[in-house]
BALOBA-1460 file (C-alpha; in Angstrom, 3 decimals):
// residues 67
<rec num="1" residu="m" x="0.058" y="-0.339" z="0.118"/>
<rec num="2" residu="n" x="1.343" y="3.307" z="-0.455"/>
<rec num="3" residu="e" x="0.524" y="6.751" z="1.812"/>
<rec num="4" residu="e" x="-2.247" y="7.795" z="-0.672"/>
<rec num="5" residu="q" x="-4.515" y="4.229" z="-0.357"/>
<rec num="6" residu="l" x="-3.316" y="4.012" z="3.474"/>
<rec num="7" residu="s" x="-5.013" y="7.392" z="4.258"/>
<rec num="8" residu="l" x="-7.884" y="6.757" z="2.478"/>
<rec num="9" residu="v" x="-8.443" y="3.832" z="4.142"/>
<rec num="10" residu="l" x="-7.333" y="5.195" z="7.509"/>
<rec num="11" residu="g" x="-9.288" y="8.196" z="7.337"/>
<rec num="12" residu="t" x="-6.633" y="10.033" z="8.199"/>
<rec num="13" residu="i" x="-5.307" y="13.307" z="7.084"/>
<rec num="14" residu="s" x="-1.562" y="13.842" z="6.508"/>
<rec num="15" residu="e" x="0.140" y="17.489" z="7.139"/>
<rec num="16" residu="p" x="3.060" y="18.884" z="4.868"/>
<rec num="17" residu="v" x="6.145" y="18.472" z="6.526"/>
<rec num="18" residu="r" x="7.176" y="21.801" z="8.400"/>
<rec num="19" residu="n" x="10.241" y="23.497" z="7.018"/>
<rec num="20" residu="a" x="13.214" y="22.664" z="9.678"/>
<rec num="21" residu="y" x="15.470" y="24.818" z="7.900"/>
<rec num="22" residu="k" x="12.810" y="27.853" z="7.996"/>
<rec num="23" residu="l" x="13.979" y="29.989" z="10.541"/>
<rec num="24" residu="t" x="11.365" y="32.788" z="11.514"/>
<rec num="25" residu="s" x="12.528" y="34.719" z="14.786"/>
<rec num="26" residu="r" x="15.870" y="35.543" z="16.592"/>
<rec num="27" residu="k" x="15.413" y="32.641" z="19.046"/>
<rec num="28" residu="e" x="15.306" y="30.357" z="16.545"/>
<rec num="29" residu="i" x="18.839" y="31.455" z="14.664"/>
<rec num="30" residu="e" x="20.249" y="32.034" z="18.462"/>
<rec num="31" residu="e" x="19.332" y="27.849" z="18.485"/>
<rec num="32" residu="i" x="20.676" y="27.077" z="15.686"/>
<rec num="33" residu="q" x="24.074" y="28.883" z="16.298"/>
<rec num="34" residu="r" x="24.418" y="27.544" z="19.912"/>
<rec num="35" residu="m" x="24.021" y="23.958" z="18.577"/>
<rec num="36" residu="i" x="26.747" y="24.079" z="15.824"/>
<rec num="37" residu="r" x="29.204" y="26.019" z="18.469"/>
<rec num="38" residu="i" x="28.221" y="22.659" z="20.318"/>
<rec num="39" residu="f" x="29.719" y="20.687" z="17.740"/>
<rec num="40" residu="h" x="32.430" y="22.995" z="17.228"/>
<rec num="41" residu="i" x="33.308" y="22.423" z="20.766"/>
<rec num="42" residu="n" x="32.349" y="18.803" z="20.596"/>
<rec num="43" residu="e" x="34.861" y="18.206" z="17.201"/>
<rec num="44" residu="e" x="38.317" y="20.389" z="18.938"/>
<rec num="45" residu="q" x="37.731" y="18.033" z="21.944"/>
<rec num="46" residu="k" x="37.666" y="15.023" z="19.942"/>
<rec num="47" residu="i" x="40.966" y="16.267" z="17.929"/>
<rec num="48" residu="k" x="42.601" y="17.467" z="21.330"/>
<rec num="49" residu="h" x="41.657" y="13.775" z="23.006"/>
<rec num="50" residu="k" x="43.431" y="12.398" z="19.936"/>
<rec num="51" residu="l" x="46.189" y="14.114" z="20.399"/>
<rec num="52" residu="l" x="46.685" y="13.301" z="23.684"/>
<rec num="53" residu="s" x="46.676" y="9.980" z="22.921"/>
<rec num="54" residu="i" x="49.325" y="10.355" z="20.728"/>
<rec num="55" residu="k" x="51.503" y="11.876" z="23.502"/>
<rec num="56" residu="n" x="50.811" y="9.388" z="25.579"/>
<rec num="57" residu="l" x="51.227" y="6.149" z="23.729"/>
<rec num="58" residu="a" x="54.809" y="7.975" z="22.146"/>
<rec num="59" residu="t" x="55.873" y="8.509" z="26.164"/>
<rec num="60" residu="m" x="55.220" y="4.944" z="27.240"/>
<rec num="61" residu="k" x="56.970" y="3.435" z="24.436"/>
<rec num="62" residu="v" x="59.851" y="5.935" z="25.018"/>
<rec num="63" residu="v" x="59.461" y="4.837" z="28.697"/>
<rec num="64" residu="y" x="59.146" y="1.283" z="27.627"/>
<rec num="65" residu="s" x="61.892" y="1.113" z="25.280"/>
<rec num="66" residu="n" x="64.637" y="2.689" z="28.088"/>
<rec num="67" residu="n" x="63.912" y="-0.252" z="30.329"/>
């Protein structure tokens, strides 16, 4: 069954999907900007953790090779 047949059988009326990218107020724009900042911070933290892990691994290898 396709969507039209289902709607006919169940007697439901489907509403059009709201455009998620339509920003009508300053509050919505600020919320999107806040989410973008969170994603950037998260990405920066991942990079820092990777670099710290690499540094720790290199240090551990040097310690083990000296012993």
